C-alpha positions as CSV (number, residue, x, y, z in Angstrom):
1,M,131.9,116.5,112.3
2,P,131.0,118.0,108.8
3,K,127.4,119.4,108.6
4,I,125.5,118.6,105.4
5,L,122.3,120.3,104.3
6,L,120.1,117.8,102.4
7,V,117.4,119.6,100.4
8,E,115.0,116.8,99.3
9,D,111.2,116.8,99.1
10,N,110.7,113.1,98.9
11,E,110.4,111.7,102.4
12,M,111.7,108.3,101.6
13,N,114.7,109.6,99.8
14,R,115.4,112.1,102.5
15,D,115.1,109.7,105.4
16,M,117.2,107.0,103.7
17,L,120.0,109.3,102.6
18,S,120.2,111.3,105.9
19,R,120.4,108.0,107.9
20,R,123.2,106.7,105.6
21,L,125.1,109.9,105.9
22,E,124.8,110.0,109.7
23,R,126.2,106.5,109.9
24,K,129.2,107.7,107.8
25,G,129.8,110.4,110.4
26,Y,128.1,113.5,109.0
27,A,125.7,115.7,110.8
28,V,122.5,116.1,108.6
29,V,120.1,119.0,108.5
30,C,117.1,118.7,106.2
31,A,115.0,121.0,104.2
32,L,111.9,120.1,102.1
33,D,112.0,122.7,99.4
34,G,114.3,125.2,97.8
35,Q,113.2,128.2,99.9
36,Q,113.6,126.1,103.2
37,G,117.0,125.2,101.8
38,L,118.1,128.8,101.4
39,D,116.7,129.6,104.9
40,Q,118.6,126.6,106.5
41,A,121.8,127.4,104.7
42,R,121.7,130.9,106.3
43,A,120.7,129.5,109.7
44,Q,122.9,126.4,109.9
45,A,126.1,127.4,107.9
46,P,126.5,123.8,106.5
47,D,129.9,122.6,105.1
48,L,128.1,121.2,102.0
49,I,124.7,121.1,100.4
50,L,123.0,118.2,98.7
51,M,120.4,119.9,96.5
52,D,117.6,118.0,94.7
53,M,116.8,119.9,91.6
54,S,113.1,119.0,91.2
55,L,111.7,120.8,94.3
56,P,108.4,122.6,95.2
57,V,108.2,126.3,96.1
58,L,111.6,127.1,94.7
59,D,113.4,124.6,92.5
60,G,116.9,123.4,93.0
61,W,118.1,125.4,90.0
62,E,116.9,128.7,91.3
63,A,117.8,127.9,94.9
64,T,121.4,127.2,93.9
65,R,121.6,130.3,91.8
66,R,120.4,132.4,94.8
67,L,122.9,130.5,97.1
68,K,125.8,131.3,94.7
69,A,124.8,134.9,94.4
70,D,124.8,135.5,98.2
71,P,128.4,136.4,99.4
72,A,127.7,134.8,102.8
73,L,126.7,131.5,101.2
74,Q,128.5,131.3,97.8
75,R,131.5,129.4,99.2
76,I,129.4,126.4,100.4
77,P,129.8,123.5,97.9
78,V,126.6,122.3,96.3
79,I,126.1,118.8,94.7
80,A,123.0,118.6,92.5
81,L,120.9,115.4,92.9
82,T,118.6,114.6,90.1
83,A,117.0,111.8,88.3
84,H,117.8,113.5,85.0
85,A,120.9,111.8,83.8
86,M,121.6,113.5,80.4
87,A,124.9,115.4,79.8
88,S,122.9,118.6,79.3
89,D,121.4,118.2,82.8
90,E,124.9,118.1,84.3
91,Q,125.9,121.3,82.3
92,R,122.7,123.0,83.4
93,A,123.4,122.1,87.1
94,R,127.0,123.5,86.8
95,E,125.6,126.7,85.0
96,A,123.2,127.1,88.0
97,G,126.3,127.1,90.2
98,C,126.5,123.5,91.4
99,D,130.0,122.4,92.2
100,D,129.3,118.7,91.3
101,Y,126.4,116.5,90.1
102,D,125.1,113.1,91.0
103,T,122.2,111.0,89.7
104,K,119.4,109.2,91.4
105,P,119.1,106.5,92.4
106,I,121.9,107.4,94.8
107,E,125.0,105.2,94.7
108,L,126.4,105.9,98.1
109,P,130.1,105.2,97.5
110,R,130.1,107.4,94.5
111,L,128.3,110.2,96.3
112,L,130.5,109.9,99.4
113,S,133.5,110.2,97.2
114,K,132.2,113.4,95.7
115,I,131.3,114.8,99.1
116,Q,134.7,114.1,100.5
117,A,136.5,115.6,97.5
118,L,134.6,118.9,97.9
119,L,135.1,119.0,101.7
120,D,138.8,118.4,101.2
121,S,139.1,121.1,98.6
122,R,137.6,123.8,100.8
123,P,139.9,126.7,101.7
124,L,140.9,126.7,105.4
125,V,139.1,129.5,107.3
126,T,141.5,131.4,109.7
């Protein structure tokens, strides 16, 4: 069962998305801010991270930059989740190191497709 780290400060969004992902067969670990996200990534070794970009303590942009700068974490795919839907926001997310980008409100079939594509593209660890 693939493990997803959901970094989301909004309780309603976090609860709704984590329940929906669990129903689809994913194990979900949550973090409430970017620093907790980094700590959980180190402790939990998730298969994928869903990163809200507007977070307290450490925003998603900086948390992703730090994840991708850490050799132990940089191979974990990160999908940016943001209410900002302009093309420049997607470019900014990718420049921070995000592997993909999705907008809020979440359209679950679209997000699941992106999650599966990134999980399928991971190199096999031997």
